mmCIF file of the N, C-alpha and C atoms, coordinates in Angstrom:
data_MODEL
# 
_entry.id   MODEL 
# 
loop_
_atom_site.group_PDB 
_atom_site.id 
_atom_site.type_symbol 
_atom_site.label_atom_id 
_atom_site.label_alt_id 
_atom_site.label_comp_id 
_atom_site.label_asym_id 
_atom_site.label_entity_id 
_atom_site.label_seq_id 
_atom_site.pdbx_PDB_ins_code 
_atom_site.Cartn_x 
_atom_site.Cartn_y 
_atom_site.Cartn_z 
_atom_site.occupancy 
_atom_site.B_iso_or_equiv 
_atom_site.pdbx_formal_charge 
_atom_site.auth_seq_id 
_atom_site.auth_comp_id 
_atom_site.auth_asym_id 
_atom_site.auth_atom_id 
_atom_site.pdbx_PDB_model_num 
ATOM 1   N N  . MET A 1 1  ? -0.742 12.628  -8.230 1.00 0.00 ? 1  MET A N  1 
ATOM 2   C CA . MET A 1 1  ? 0.298  11.761  -7.668 1.00 0.00 ? 1  MET A CA 1 
ATOM 3   C C  . MET A 1 1  ? -0.162 10.342  -7.859 1.00 0.00 ? 1  MET A C  1 
ATOM 4   N N  . LYS A 1 2  ? 0.112  9.679   -8.189 1.00 0.00 ? 2  LYS A N  1 
ATOM 5   C CA . LYS A 1 2  ? 0.493  8.019   -8.215 1.00 0.00 ? 2  LYS A CA 1 
ATOM 6   C C  . LYS A 1 2  ? 2.007  7.252   -7.581 1.00 0.00 ? 2  LYS A C  1 
ATOM 7   N N  . THR A 1 3  ? 1.367  6.684   -6.766 1.00 0.00 ? 3  THR A N  1 
ATOM 8   C CA . THR A 1 3  ? 2.646  5.952   -6.158 1.00 0.00 ? 3  THR A CA 1 
ATOM 9   C C  . THR A 1 3  ? 2.220  4.012   -6.368 1.00 0.00 ? 3  THR A C  1 
ATOM 10  N N  . THR A 1 4  ? 3.259  3.147   -6.767 1.00 0.00 ? 4  THR A N  1 
ATOM 11  C CA . THR A 1 4  ? 2.839  1.862   -6.557 1.00 0.00 ? 4  THR A CA 1 
ATOM 12  C C  . THR A 1 4  ? 3.997  1.024   -5.303 1.00 0.00 ? 4  THR A C  1 
ATOM 13  N N  . VAL A 1 5  ? 3.512  0.732   -4.615 1.00 0.00 ? 5  VAL A N  1 
ATOM 14  C CA . VAL A 1 5  ? 3.942  0.020   -3.730 1.00 0.00 ? 5  VAL A CA 1 
ATOM 15  C C  . VAL A 1 5  ? 3.600  -1.364  -4.044 1.00 0.00 ? 5  VAL A C  1 
ATOM 16  N N  . TYR A 1 6  ? 4.831  -1.937  -4.215 1.00 0.00 ? 6  TYR A N  1 
ATOM 17  C CA . TYR A 1 6  ? 4.816  -4.039  -4.944 1.00 0.00 ? 6  TYR A CA 1 
ATOM 18  C C  . TYR A 1 6  ? 4.632  -4.526  -2.982 1.00 0.00 ? 6  TYR A C  1 
ATOM 19  N N  . ILE A 1 7  ? 4.059  -5.260  -3.059 1.00 0.00 ? 7  ILE A N  1 
ATOM 20  C CA . ILE A 1 7  ? 4.154  -5.811  -1.472 1.00 0.00 ? 7  ILE A CA 1 
ATOM 21  C C  . ILE A 1 7  ? 4.082  -7.447  -1.571 1.00 0.00 ? 7  ILE A C  1 
ATOM 22  N N  . ASP A 1 8  ? 4.867  -8.188  -0.465 1.00 0.00 ? 8  ASP A N  1 
ATOM 23  C CA . ASP A 1 8  ? 5.083  -9.387  -0.771 1.00 0.00 ? 8  ASP A CA 1 
ATOM 24  C C  . ASP A 1 8  ? 4.060  -10.181 0.395  1.00 0.00 ? 8  ASP A C  1 
ATOM 25  N N  . GLY A 1 9  ? 3.437  -11.306 0.394  1.00 0.00 ? 9  GLY A N  1 
ATOM 26  C CA . GLY A 1 9  ? 3.001  -12.042 1.467  1.00 0.00 ? 9  GLY A CA 1 
ATOM 27  C C  . GLY A 1 9  ? 1.510  -11.744 1.419  1.00 0.00 ? 9  GLY A C  1 
ATOM 28  N N  . MET A 1 10 ? 0.794  -10.850 0.405  1.00 0.00 ? 10 MET A N  1 
ATOM 29  C CA . MET A 1 10 ? -1.323 -10.854 0.599  1.00 0.00 ? 10 MET A CA 1 
ATOM 30  C C  . MET A 1 10 ? -1.308 -12.721 -0.466 1.00 0.00 ? 10 MET A C  1 
ATOM 31  N N  . HIS A 1 11 ? -2.558 -13.037 0.697  1.00 0.00 ? 11 HIS A N  1 
ATOM 32  C CA . HIS A 1 11 ? -3.277 -13.708 -0.363 1.00 0.00 ? 11 HIS A CA 1 
ATOM 33  C C  . HIS A 1 11 ? -4.796 -14.416 -0.569 1.00 0.00 ? 11 HIS A C  1 
ATOM 34  N N  . CYS A 1 12 ? -5.140 -13.151 -0.040 1.00 0.00 ? 12 CYS A N  1 
ATOM 35  C CA . CYS A 1 12 ? -6.687 -13.448 -0.217 1.00 0.00 ? 12 CYS A CA 1 
ATOM 36  C C  . CYS A 1 12 ? -7.088 -12.071 -0.532 1.00 0.00 ? 12 CYS A C  1 
ATOM 37  N N  . LYS A 1 13 ? -8.524 -12.099 -0.589 1.00 0.00 ? 13 LYS A N  1 
ATOM 38  C CA . LYS A 1 13 ? -9.151 -10.768 -0.334 1.00 0.00 ? 13 LYS A CA 1 
ATOM 39  C C  . LYS A 1 13 ? -9.153 -10.042 0.337  1.00 0.00 ? 13 LYS A C  1 
ATOM 40  N N  . ASN A 1 14 ? -8.939 -10.721 1.807  1.00 0.00 ? 14 ASN A N  1 
ATOM 41  C CA . ASN A 1 14 ? -9.170 -10.465 3.476  1.00 0.00 ? 14 ASN A CA 1 
ATOM 42  C C  . ASN A 1 14 ? -7.649 -9.375  3.169  1.00 0.00 ? 14 ASN A C  1 
ATOM 43  N N  . CYS A 1 15 ? -6.413 -9.908  2.928  1.00 0.00 ? 15 CYS A N  1 
ATOM 44  C CA . CYS A 1 15 ? -5.371 -9.150  3.180  1.00 0.00 ? 15 CYS A CA 1 
ATOM 45  C C  . CYS A 1 15 ? -5.232 -7.781  1.611  1.00 0.00 ? 15 CYS A C  1 
ATOM 46  N N  . MET A 1 16 ? -6.105 -7.994  1.134  1.00 0.00 ? 16 MET A N  1 
ATOM 47  C CA . MET A 1 16 ? -6.271 -6.945  -0.095 1.00 0.00 ? 16 MET A CA 1 
ATOM 48  C C  . MET A 1 16 ? -6.914 -5.695  0.742  1.00 0.00 ? 16 MET A C  1 
ATOM 49  N N  . ALA A 1 17 ? -8.340 -6.339  1.469  1.00 0.00 ? 17 ALA A N  1 
ATOM 50  C CA . ALA A 1 17 ? -8.835 -5.703  2.141  1.00 0.00 ? 17 ALA A CA 1 
ATOM 51  C C  . ALA A 1 17 ? -8.192 -5.163  3.272  1.00 0.00 ? 17 ALA A C  1 
ATOM 52  N N  . LYS A 1 18 ? -7.264 -5.656  4.035  1.00 0.00 ? 18 LYS A N  1 
ATOM 53  C CA . LYS A 1 18 ? -6.733 -4.268  4.781  1.00 0.00 ? 18 LYS A CA 1 
ATOM 54  C C  . LYS A 1 18 ? -5.872 -3.704  4.372  1.00 0.00 ? 18 LYS A C  1 
ATOM 55  N N  . VAL A 1 19 ? -5.045 -4.373  3.799  1.00 0.00 ? 19 VAL A N  1 
ATOM 56  C CA . VAL A 1 19 ? -3.772 -3.133  3.098  1.00 0.00 ? 19 VAL A CA 1 
ATOM 57  C C  . VAL A 1 19 ? -4.394 -2.168  2.295  1.00 0.00 ? 19 VAL A C  1 
ATOM 58  N N  . GLU A 1 20 ? -5.342 -1.869  1.995  1.00 0.00 ? 20 GLU A N  1 
ATOM 59  C CA . GLU A 1 20 ? -6.543 -0.747  1.292  1.00 0.00 ? 20 GLU A CA 1 
ATOM 60  C C  . GLU A 1 20 ? -6.674 0.257   2.038  1.00 0.00 ? 20 GLU A C  1 
ATOM 61  N N  . LYS A 1 21 ? -7.231 -0.369  3.713  1.00 0.00 ? 21 LYS A N  1 
ATOM 62  C CA . LYS A 1 21 ? -7.542 0.270   4.471  1.00 0.00 ? 21 LYS A CA 1 
ATOM 63  C C  . LYS A 1 21 ? -6.793 0.936   5.526  1.00 0.00 ? 21 LYS A C  1 
ATOM 64  N N  . SER A 1 22 ? -5.765 -0.128  5.334  1.00 0.00 ? 22 SER A N  1 
ATOM 65  C CA . SER A 1 22 ? -4.717 1.102   6.479  1.00 0.00 ? 22 SER A CA 1 
ATOM 66  C C  . SER A 1 22 ? -3.986 1.826   5.651  1.00 0.00 ? 22 SER A C  1 
ATOM 67  N N  . LEU A 1 23 ? -3.729 1.427   3.770  1.00 0.00 ? 23 LEU A N  1 
ATOM 68  C CA . LEU A 1 23 ? -2.918 2.443   3.370  1.00 0.00 ? 23 LEU A CA 1 
ATOM 69  C C  . LEU A 1 23 ? -3.905 3.797   3.073  1.00 0.00 ? 23 LEU A C  1 
ATOM 70  N N  . SER A 1 24 ? -5.484 4.053   3.561  1.00 0.00 ? 24 SER A N  1 
ATOM 71  C CA . SER A 1 24 ? -6.311 4.629   3.350  1.00 0.00 ? 24 SER A CA 1 
ATOM 72  C C  . SER A 1 24 ? -6.471 5.910   3.980  1.00 0.00 ? 24 SER A C  1 
ATOM 73  N N  . THR A 1 25 ? -5.681 5.051   5.164  1.00 0.00 ? 25 THR A N  1 
ATOM 74  C CA . THR A 1 25 ? -5.894 6.463   6.243  1.00 0.00 ? 25 THR A CA 1 
ATOM 75  C C  . THR A 1 25 ? -4.147 7.121   6.595  1.00 0.00 ? 25 THR A C  1 
ATOM 76  N N  . VAL A 1 26 ? -2.954 6.819   6.229  1.00 0.00 ? 26 VAL A N  1 
ATOM 77  C CA . VAL A 1 26 ? -1.595 6.959   5.349  1.00 0.00 ? 26 VAL A CA 1 
ATOM 78  C C  . VAL A 1 26 ? -2.398 8.316   4.840  1.00 0.00 ? 26 VAL A C  1 
ATOM 79  N N  . GLU A 1 27 ? -1.934 9.721   6.081  1.00 0.00 ? 27 GLU A N  1 
ATOM 80  C CA . GLU A 1 27 ? -2.016 11.347  5.622  1.00 0.00 ? 27 GLU A CA 1 
ATOM 81  C C  . GLU A 1 27 ? -1.344 11.778  4.336  1.00 0.00 ? 27 GLU A C  1 
ATOM 82  N N  . GLY A 1 28 ? -2.122 12.775  3.799  1.00 0.00 ? 28 GLY A N  1 
ATOM 83  C CA . GLY A 1 28 ? -2.296 12.325  1.954  1.00 0.00 ? 28 GLY A CA 1 
ATOM 84  C C  . GLY A 1 28 ? -2.607 11.488  1.100  1.00 0.00 ? 28 GLY A C  1 
ATOM 85  N N  . VAL A 1 29 ? -2.525 10.543  1.666  1.00 0.00 ? 29 VAL A N  1 
ATOM 86  C CA . VAL A 1 29 ? -3.219 8.918   0.698  1.00 0.00 ? 29 VAL A CA 1 
ATOM 87  C C  . VAL A 1 29 ? -4.907 9.371   0.416  1.00 0.00 ? 29 VAL A C  1 
ATOM 88  N N  . GLN A 1 30 ? -5.260 9.796   -0.787 1.00 0.00 ? 30 GLN A N  1 
ATOM 89  C CA . GLN A 1 30 ? -6.604 9.950   -1.242 1.00 0.00 ? 30 GLN A CA 1 
ATOM 90  C C  . GLN A 1 30 ? -7.619 8.833   -1.443 1.00 0.00 ? 30 GLN A C  1 
ATOM 91  N N  . SER A 1 31 ? -6.641 7.602   -1.815 1.00 0.00 ? 31 SER A N  1 
ATOM 92  C CA . SER A 1 31 ? -7.495 6.035   -2.977 1.00 0.00 ? 31 SER A CA 1 
ATOM 93  C C  . SER A 1 31 ? -5.869 5.413   -2.820 1.00 0.00 ? 31 SER A C  1 
ATOM 94  N N  . ALA A 1 32 ? -6.300 4.153   -2.120 1.00 0.00 ? 32 ALA A N  1 
ATOM 95  C CA . ALA A 1 32 ? -5.159 2.912   -2.082 1.00 0.00 ? 32 ALA A CA 1 
ATOM 96  C C  . ALA A 1 32 ? -5.832 2.170   -2.499 1.00 0.00 ? 32 ALA A C  1 
ATOM 97  N N  . LYS A 1 33 ? -5.814 0.944   -3.782 1.00 0.00 ? 33 LYS A N  1 
ATOM 98  C CA . LYS A 1 33 ? -6.313 0.439   -4.638 1.00 0.00 ? 33 LYS A CA 1 
ATOM 99  C C  . LYS A 1 33 ? -4.855 -0.956  -4.426 1.00 0.00 ? 33 LYS A C  1 
ATOM 100 N N  . VAL A 1 34 ? -5.368 -1.664  -3.950 1.00 0.00 ? 34 VAL A N  1 
ATOM 101 C CA . VAL A 1 34 ? -4.890 -3.360  -4.026 1.00 0.00 ? 34 VAL A CA 1 
ATOM 102 C C  . VAL A 1 34 ? -5.301 -4.312  -5.524 1.00 0.00 ? 34 VAL A C  1 
ATOM 103 N N  . ASN A 1 35 ? -3.818 -4.669  -5.973 1.00 0.00 ? 35 ASN A N  1 
ATOM 104 C CA . ASN A 1 35 ? -3.963 -5.758  -7.207 1.00 0.00 ? 35 ASN A CA 1 
ATOM 105 C C  . ASN A 1 35 ? -3.389 -6.814  -6.866 1.00 0.00 ? 35 ASN A C  1 
ATOM 106 N N  . LEU A 1 36 ? -4.414 -7.776  -6.270 1.00 0.00 ? 36 LEU A N  1 
ATOM 107 C CA . LEU A 1 36 ? -3.835 -8.758  -5.089 1.00 0.00 ? 36 LEU A CA 1 
ATOM 108 C C  . LEU A 1 36 ? -3.424 -9.939  -6.345 1.00 0.00 ? 36 LEU A C  1 
ATOM 109 N N  . ASP A 1 37 ? -3.153 -10.261 -7.318 1.00 0.00 ? 37 ASP A N  1 
ATOM 110 C CA . ASP A 1 37 ? -2.839 -11.069 -8.516 1.00 0.00 ? 37 ASP A CA 1 
ATOM 111 C C  . ASP A 1 37 ? -1.839 -10.446 -8.465 1.00 0.00 ? 37 ASP A C  1 
ATOM 112 N N  . LYS A 1 38 ? -1.103 -9.140  -8.504 1.00 0.00 ? 38 LYS A N  1 
ATOM 113 C CA . LYS A 1 38 ? 0.379  -8.476  -9.427 1.00 0.00 ? 38 LYS A CA 1 
ATOM 114 C C  . LYS A 1 38 ? 0.983  -7.727  -7.981 1.00 0.00 ? 38 LYS A C  1 
ATOM 115 N N  . GLY A 1 39 ? 0.306  -8.186  -7.425 1.00 0.00 ? 39 GLY A N  1 
ATOM 116 C CA . GLY A 1 39 ? 0.976  -8.141  -5.650 1.00 0.00 ? 39 GLY A CA 1 
ATOM 117 C C  . GLY A 1 39 ? 1.485  -6.576  -5.668 1.00 0.00 ? 39 GLY A C  1 
ATOM 118 N N  . PHE A 1 40 ? 0.917  -5.534  -5.887 1.00 0.00 ? 40 PHE A N  1 
ATOM 119 C CA . PHE A 1 40 ? 0.707  -4.389  -5.878 1.00 0.00 ? 40 PHE A CA 1 
ATOM 120 C C  . PHE A 1 40 ? 0.058  -3.934  -4.886 1.00 0.00 ? 40 PHE A C  1 
ATOM 121 N N  . ALA A 1 41 ? -0.538 -2.326  -4.909 1.00 0.00 ? 41 ALA A N  1 
ATOM 122 C CA . ALA A 1 41 ? -0.608 -1.608  -4.321 1.00 0.00 ? 41 ALA A CA 1 
ATOM 123 C C  . ALA A 1 41 ? -0.752 0.216   -5.457 1.00 0.00 ? 41 ALA A C  1 
ATOM 124 N N  . VAL A 1 42 ? -1.953 0.719   -5.579 1.00 0.00 ? 42 VAL A N  1 
ATOM 125 C CA . VAL A 1 42 ? -1.621 2.159   -6.254 1.00 0.00 ? 42 VAL A CA 1 
ATOM 126 C C  . VAL A 1 42 ? -2.352 3.110   -5.230 1.00 0.00 ? 42 VAL A C  1 
ATOM 127 N N  . LEU A 1 43 ? -1.407 3.954   -4.846 1.00 0.00 ? 43 LEU A N  1 
ATOM 128 C CA . LEU A 1 43 ? -2.074 4.984   -4.390 1.00 0.00 ? 43 LEU A CA 1 
ATOM 129 C C  . LEU A 1 43 ? -2.096 6.317   -4.769 1.00 0.00 ? 43 LEU A C  1 
ATOM 130 N N  . LYS A 1 44 ? -2.593 7.043   -4.799 1.00 0.00 ? 44 LYS A N  1 
ATOM 131 C CA . LYS A 1 44 ? -2.957 8.485   -5.913 1.00 0.00 ? 44 LYS A CA 1 
ATOM 132 C C  . LYS A 1 44 ? -3.161 9.631   -4.117 1.00 0.00 ? 44 LYS A C  1 
ATOM 133 N N  . THR A 1 45 ? -2.294 10.255  -4.526 1.00 0.00 ? 45 THR A N  1 
ATOM 134 C CA . THR A 1 45 ? -1.996 11.399  -3.454 1.00 0.00 ? 45 THR A CA 1 
ATOM 135 C C  . THR A 1 45 ? -1.910 12.833  -4.128 1.00 0.00 ? 45 THR A C  1 
ATOM 136 N N  . LYS A 1 46 ? -2.221 13.823  -3.853 1.00 0.00 ? 46 LYS A N  1 
ATOM 137 C CA . LYS A 1 46 ? -1.843 15.573  -4.364 1.00 0.00 ? 46 LYS A CA 1 
ATOM 138 C C  . LYS A 1 46 ? -0.288 15.508  -4.262 1.00 0.00 ? 46 LYS A C  1 
ATOM 139 N N  . ASP A 1 47 ? 0.364  14.936  -3.066 1.00 0.00 ? 47 ASP A N  1 
ATOM 140 C CA . ASP A 1 47 ? 1.834  15.298  -2.805 1.00 0.00 ? 47 ASP A CA 1 
ATOM 141 C C  . ASP A 1 47 ? 2.295  14.085  -2.507 1.00 0.00 ? 47 ASP A C  1 
ATOM 142 N N  . PRO A 1 48 ? 3.809  13.991  -2.944 1.00 0.00 ? 48 PRO A N  1 
ATOM 143 C CA . PRO A 1 48 ? 4.261  13.042  -2.438 1.00 0.00 ? 48 PRO A CA 1 
ATOM 144 C C  . PRO A 1 48 ? 4.511  12.228  -0.965 1.00 0.00 ? 48 PRO A C  1 
ATOM 145 N N  . VAL A 1 49 ? 4.685  11.121  -0.446 1.00 0.00 ? 49 VAL A N  1 
ATOM 146 C CA . VAL A 1 49 ? 4.350  10.642  0.475  1.00 0.00 ? 49 VAL A CA 1 
ATOM 147 C C  . VAL A 1 49 ? 5.740  9.807   1.300  1.00 0.00 ? 49 VAL A C  1 
ATOM 148 N N  . ASN A 1 50 ? 5.334  10.028  2.421  1.00 0.00 ? 50 ASN A N  1 
ATOM 149 C CA . ASN A 1 50 ? 7.131  9.921   2.918  1.00 0.00 ? 50 ASN A CA 1 
ATOM 150 C C  . ASN A 1 50 ? 6.713  8.446   2.805  1.00 0.00 ? 50 ASN A C  1 
ATOM 151 N N  . HIS A 1 51 ? 8.400  7.955   1.972  1.00 0.00 ? 51 HIS A N  1 
ATOM 152 C CA . HIS A 1 51 ? 8.133  5.988   1.637  1.00 0.00 ? 51 HIS A CA 1 
ATOM 153 C C  . HIS A 1 51 ? 7.908  5.196   3.196  1.00 0.00 ? 51 HIS A C  1 
ATOM 154 N N  . ASP A 1 52 ? 8.354  5.669   3.957  1.00 0.00 ? 52 ASP A N  1 
ATOM 155 C CA . ASP A 1 52 ? 9.312  5.100   5.565  1.00 0.00 ? 52 ASP A CA 1 
ATOM 156 C C  . ASP A 1 52 ? 7.825  4.980   6.048  1.00 0.00 ? 52 ASP A C  1 
ATOM 157 N N  . VAL A 1 53 ? 7.090  6.262   6.132  1.00 0.00 ? 53 VAL A N  1 
ATOM 158 C CA . VAL A 1 53 ? 5.285  6.080   6.217  1.00 0.00 ? 53 VAL A CA 1 
ATOM 159 C C  . VAL A 1 53 ? 4.906  4.144   6.183  1.00 0.00 ? 53 VAL A C  1 
ATOM 160 N N  . ILE A 1 54 ? 5.111  4.735   4.444  1.00 0.00 ? 54 ILE A N  1 
ATOM 161 C CA . ILE A 1 54 ? 4.193  3.731   3.536  1.00 0.00 ? 54 ILE A CA 1 
ATOM 162 C C  . ILE A 1 54 ? 4.689  2.481   4.307  1.00 0.00 ? 54 ILE A C  1 
ATOM 163 N N  . LEU A 1 55 ? 6.544  2.092   4.358  1.00 0.00 ? 55 LEU A N  1 
ATOM 164 C CA . LEU A 1 55 ? 6.791  0.765   4.851  1.00 0.00 ? 55 LEU A CA 1 
ATOM 165 C C  . LEU A 1 55 ? 6.595  0.602   6.271  1.00 0.00 ? 55 LEU A C  1 
ATOM 166 N N  . ASP A 1 56 ? 6.349  1.286   7.412  1.00 0.00 ? 56 ASP A N  1 
ATOM 167 C CA . ASP A 1 56 ? 5.640  1.055   8.371  1.00 0.00 ? 56 ASP A CA 1 
ATOM 168 C C  . ASP A 1 56 ? 4.133  0.290   8.757  1.00 0.00 ? 56 ASP A C  1 
ATOM 169 N N  . THR A 1 57 ? 3.738  1.281   7.996  1.00 0.00 ? 57 THR A N  1 
ATOM 170 C CA . THR A 1 57 ? 2.159  0.534   7.335  1.00 0.00 ? 57 THR A CA 1 
ATOM 171 C C  . THR A 1 57 ? 2.040  -0.497  6.724  1.00 0.00 ? 57 THR A C  1 
ATOM 172 N N  . ILE A 1 58 ? 2.804  -0.853  6.407  1.00 0.00 ? 58 ILE A N  1 
ATOM 173 C CA . ILE A 1 58 ? 2.326  -2.567  5.510  1.00 0.00 ? 58 ILE A CA 1 
ATOM 174 C C  . ILE A 1 58 ? 3.658  -3.315  6.612  1.00 0.00 ? 58 ILE A C  1 
ATOM 175 N N  . HIS A 1 59 ? 4.520  -3.260  7.061  1.00 0.00 ? 59 HIS A N  1 
ATOM 176 C CA . HIS A 1 59 ? 4.910  -4.187  8.370  1.00 0.00 ? 59 HIS A CA 1 
ATOM 177 C C  . HIS A 1 59 ? 4.079  -4.230  9.100  1.00 0.00 ? 59 HIS A C  1 
ATOM 178 N N  . THR A 1 60 ? 3.482  -3.332  10.334 1.00 0.00 ? 60 THR A N  1 
ATOM 179 C CA . THR A 1 60 ? 3.062  -3.301  10.607 1.00 0.00 ? 60 THR A CA 1 
ATOM 180 C C  . THR A 1 60 ? 1.362  -4.709  10.524 1.00 0.00 ? 60 THR A C  1 
ATOM 181 N N  . LEU A 1 61 ? 1.332  -4.697  9.766  1.00 0.00 ? 61 LEU A N  1 
ATOM 182 C CA . LEU A 1 61 ? 0.426  -5.563  8.758  1.00 0.00 ? 61 LEU A CA 1 
ATOM 183 C C  . LEU A 1 61 ? 0.827  -6.937  8.485  1.00 0.00 ? 61 LEU A C  1 
ATOM 184 N N  . GLY A 1 62 ? 2.245  -6.893  8.480  1.00 0.00 ? 62 GLY A N  1 
ATOM 185 C CA . GLY A 1 62 ? 3.084  -8.479  8.717  1.00 0.00 ? 62 GLY A CA 1 
ATOM 186 C C  . GLY A 1 62 ? 2.671  -8.682  6.854  1.00 0.00 ? 62 GLY A C  1 
ATOM 187 N N  . TYR A 1 63 ? 3.023  -7.509  6.419  1.00 0.00 ? 63 TYR A N  1 
ATOM 188 C CA . TYR A 1 63 ? 4.175  -7.705  4.666  1.00 0.00 ? 63 TYR A CA 1 
ATOM 189 C C  . TYR A 1 63 ? 4.404  -7.132  4.823  1.00 0.00 ? 63 TYR A C  1 
ATOM 190 N N  . GLU A 1 64 ? 5.773  -7.484  3.742  1.00 0.00 ? 64 GLU A N  1 
ATOM 191 C CA . GLU A 1 64 ? 6.685  -7.286  3.062  1.00 0.00 ? 64 GLU A CA 1 
ATOM 192 C C  . GLU A 1 64 ? 6.334  -6.129  2.181  1.00 0.00 ? 64 GLU A C  1 
ATOM 193 N N  . VAL A 1 65 ? 7.225  -5.217  2.013  1.00 0.00 ? 65 VAL A N  1 
ATOM 194 C CA . VAL A 1 65 ? 7.409  -4.057  0.336  1.00 0.00 ? 65 VAL A CA 1 
ATOM 195 C C  . VAL A 1 65 ? 8.513  -4.205  -0.398 1.00 0.00 ? 65 VAL A C  1 
ATOM 196 N N  . LYS A 1 66 ? 8.183  -4.640  -1.306 1.00 0.00 ? 66 LYS A N  1 
ATOM 197 C CA . LYS A 1 66 ? 9.807  -4.864  -2.307 1.00 0.00 ? 66 LYS A CA 1 
ATOM 198 C C  . LYS A 1 66 ? 10.100 -3.688  -2.737 1.00 0.00 ? 66 LYS A C  1 
ATOM 199 N N  . GLU A 1 67 ? 9.717  -2.955  -3.418 1.00 0.00 ? 67 GLU A N  1 
ATOM 200 C CA . GLU A 1 67 ? 9.975  -1.725  -4.073 1.00 0.00 ? 67 GLU A CA 1 
ATOM 201 C C  . GLU A 1 67 ? 8.630  -0.948  -4.143 1.00 0.00 ? 67 GLU A C  1 
ATOM 202 N N  . ILE A 1 68 ? 8.648  0.390   -4.048 1.00 0.00 ? 68 ILE A N  1 
ATOM 203 C CA . ILE A 1 68 ? 7.979  1.824   -3.901 1.00 0.00 ? 68 ILE A CA 1 
ATOM 204 C C  . ILE A 1 68 ? 8.514  2.336   -5.279 1.00 0.00 ? 68 ILE A C  1 
ATOM 205 N N  . LYS A 1 69 ? 7.485  2.600   -6.187 1.00 0.00 ? 69 LYS A N  1 
ATOM 206 C CA . LYS A 1 69 ? 7.570  3.773   -7.023 1.00 0.00 ? 69 LYS A CA 1 
ATOM 207 C C  . LYS A 1 69 ? 7.249  4.153   -7.377 1.00 0.00 ? 69 LYS A C  1 
# 
């Protein structure tokens, strides 16, 4: 499965790396890849991941989630 998370506030490669690393530690996430230019992350998972967990992970880093698809 793929989940796309639109994130506001990422501005540099350090931001990108921090988000990828944190999302990769969420239970059920096999990989996380951030597109810094377009402001989103794509999560690859076997099963759906609870959106509240994703929101909490991003908010803890100081960013805002605009949308999860």
